[in-house]
C-alpha positions, -999 to 999 in steps of 0.1 A, spaced: -424 -36 53 -445 -6 64 -477 -26 69 -496 0 48 -486 28 72 -484 55 82 -521 54 89 -536 89 90 -571 81 102 -586 50 118 -604 28 92 -587 44 62 -560 29 41 -524 39 48 -502 59 25 -485 28 11 -516 6 8 -530 -4 -26 -567 -12 -30 -562 -50 -29 -542 -50 3 -566 -26 19 -595 -49 12 -576 -78 26 -569 -59 58 -606 -49 61 -617 -85 58 -591 -103 79 -579 -78 104 -611 -58 111 -635 -87 104 -657 -65 81 -665 -92 56 -694 -74 40 -674 -43 34 -646 -63 19 -671 -82 -3 -685 -49 -16 -650 -36 -23 -643 -68 -42 -673 -63 -64 -662 -28 -72 -627 -40 -80 -641 -66 -103 -662 -40 -121 -632 -18 -125 -612 -47 -140 -641 -56 -163 -644 -20 -176 -606 -18 -181 -606 -51 -200 -635 -42 -222 -619 -8 -231 -586 -25 -239 -603 -52 -260 -622 -25 -280 -591 -3 -285 -568 -31 -297 -595 -49 -317 -584 -81 -299 -618 -98 -306 -616 -92 -344 -605 -122 -365 -573 -117 -385 -581 -119 -422 
């Protein structure tokens, strides 16, 4: 509804943007595909780290005996 706004500075995410919608806007509104691809790799690494930490803390990979 707010389209990510209000935008405080040009080229920065708005106050209601989340990282995923900001990357989408960078790619398809601004045409900066390289920057969006770099952000996508960072998001993937964040998710990988979160998943690995979760798996270790919950012992999800351990077999039930």
